[in-house]
N, C-alpha and C positions, 0 to 999 in steps of 0.2 A: 322489391319491385312488384308492381301490380300488373294484372292482365285485364284487358277490357275487350268486350265484344264490339263496342261502339268504335267507329272509325276515328282516326286521330283528330281530324278537323271537326268532328261532330261532338268532341268532348269539351264541355264548358263547365264551370263550377262557380258557385256564389262565394265560397270561402268566407263565411261571416266572421270567423275569428280574426281575419285580416282586414276584410272589407269594412267592418264596423269601426275599428280604430281609425282607418284612413278617412272615413266619412266624418268622424268626430273632429279630426284634425282640420279637415276642409271646412267644416262648419265654424270652428273657432277662428280659422284664418279669415273667413268671409265676414266675421263680426268685427274685424279690426276697424278702428275709427277712420273716418273719411280723411284722406290725406296722409295716412300712416304708411301707405304702400304706393309705389309707383306702378305704372302699367307693366313695366319690364319685370318687376318683382312678382306681380300677379301672374304674368305669363310663365315665368320660371317655376313658380309654385304649382300651378295647375298642370304644367307639362310634367313635373315630377310625379304628381298624383296619377296622371294618365299613364305614364310609363310603368308605374307599379301595377296598376290595374291590367295593363296590356300583357303582363307576364304572370298574373295571378289568376284572374277569372277566365282567361282565354284558354284554348287548348295547350298553349305553352305551359301554363301553370298546372292545368288539370292532368297533364301527362309528363310532368317534369320528373316523376319517379320511375317512369318507364323508359325514357330515352335520355341518355347522357348528354346529347347535343342540346335538347330542350332544357335540361337542368342547367347547363352551362349558359344558355341564353338568358334564363331567368336570373342566374347568379350575376352575370355581367351587367345586366340591366339594372337590377336593384342596387348593386354595390357601386357601379361606376357611372350610372346615369341618374337614377332616382335620387340617391343621396346628395350629389352635388347640386342638382336642380332645386331640391328642397332647401338647401343651404342658401343658394342664390335668391330664393324667394322669401327667405326669412326677413322679417322687419329688422331694420338696423338697430332698433332699440332693444331687441331681444338678446339679452346677455344675462341669464339667470346667475345669481350669486350663490346659490346653494352648493354645498360641498360635493354632492353627487355629480352635478353637471360640470363643476370645475374639474373634478377628478376624471370624469369620462372624456372630457375634451382636452385634457392635458396633452400637449403635443407629443411627448414621448410615449405615454400610455396608449393614446389613440392610434399612433402609427403602428406600434407592435401588436395591438389588439386586432387592428385591421389586417395586418400581414398574417397573424396567426390564424384568423378565420379563413383568409384566402387559401392558405396552404392546408390547414387542418381538415377542413371538410372534404378535401380531395385525397387525403391519405386513405389507403385501402380499408383499414379497420374502422375509423370514424365514419367514412362514407357508407360502408355496408350497414353499419348500425342505423344510420339515418334512413337509408332506403328500406331497411327491413322494418322500421318503426315509423309509420306515417305521422304519429304525433310529434316525433323529433323533428321531422321536416317542417311540419306546419307551424308548430308553436315555438320551436327553438331556432332552427336554421333560418327560416324566412324572417323571423323576428329580428335575428342578429343581422341579417342582410340589410334590414331597414335602419336599424339603430346605429351600429358601429360605423358605417360609412358617413352618416350624418355627423357623428362626433369627430371623425377623422377630418372631414372637409370643412368643418365649422370654422376653424382658425385659418386654414390654408386659403380659402376663397373669400375671406373677409374683405368686404368692399371699403371698409374704413381705412383711411390713410394714416390716421393717428390713433393712439390708444390701442393698437393691435397687440394681441398676446404673442403673435409670431410675426417677425419681420417679413416683408415680401420676399426678400432674398432667401430666407430659410424656407418659406413656403414653396418656392420653386425647387429648391434642393430636395425637400421632403417628397414632393410629387415625383421628382425624377428617380429618387431612390426606391419609391414604391413600385416602379416599373420592373425592378429586379425580381421580387417574388412573384409578381403577376405573370410576367412573360416566361419565367423559368417553370412555373407551375404548368402553364399551357404547353411549353416545349417538351417537358418530360412526359406529360400525358400523351402528346401527339407521337413522340418517337418511341414509346414503349413497344417492344417487340410482340407482346402478347397482352391479354386482358389483365388489368390491374385490379379488377373487382370480381374475381371468381366467375367470369363469363356472365355477369349480370347484364351486360350490354354486348352487342356485336363489336368486333374490333374496329370496323369502319365507323360506327357510331361514336365509339370512344375517341378515335382519332379526329373525327369531325368536331367533337366538343373541345378537344385539346387545341385544335387550330383556331376555333372561335376565341378561346382564351388567349392564345399566343398572339395572334394578329389583332384581335379586337381590342385587347387591353392597350396595345401600343398606340393604336389610332385614337382611342378615347382619351388616354392619358395625355397625348399630344395636345388635344383641345384644351383640357383643364390647365396644362402647363402654360399654354399660350395666354390664357386668361390671367394666370398668376404673374406671368412676365409683364403683361399689360399693367396690372396693379403695381408691380415693382417700378416700372417706368414712371407711372403717375406719381408714385411716392417720391422718387428722386426729383421729379420736376417740382413737386411741392417744397422739398427741402431747398432746392435752388432758389425758388421764389422767396422763401422765408429768409434765406441768407442775404439775398439782394435787398430785401426790405429792411433788415437789420443794418446793413451797410449804409443804405440810404438815410436811415434814421440817425445814425451816428454822424453822417456828414452834413446833416441838415443844420 
């Protein structure tokens, strides 16, 4: 934990180690051929980049190591908002065939990796290590907050109705099951009778962070589950049309 003489809302940072990669990704996205992206995709992508910047360069990111509630806001935003938005903004043709990406987006691996990160960084020993070592927060924790959610949501929010790696039904189930570690993590932090982190934060700050995680994750997850259900409905409608077309062809 760091201490600053500057007021909370007077604390801003450039964070070039995070800002520069985000700018590079934005530059590559903007260079996509004309017609490769819809306005909706562009909106999702830029909203994702903006959401990341909003919790990295602002006082939320600058003081995330001082206040547990701000740390949790940054965590929730990057994992549950930025990641899904960047996935929804990804060009449909973007499906790398290399082994690393295939392994990282494997439905089982990405689910457990996401859940492990969600729980692991809030266990007392790992959390204290991260907060005592700013490099671990900057280069390890925040980096994982950006990468692992993208890998996790890449299959689950796939807009393609055919050739999907995960069926729409499984996507809905996976998103529903992820609510368990997310909400329980927030619940146990909120209901803890005392400090979980050796009085690194005030108890009220710890409980506020836990409440953000507990309630916030349920609200945000409900949004992405609704989108996954929408894809599921569209997929079933397509199957029905295909079956009707086959029957019509046979009777012709």
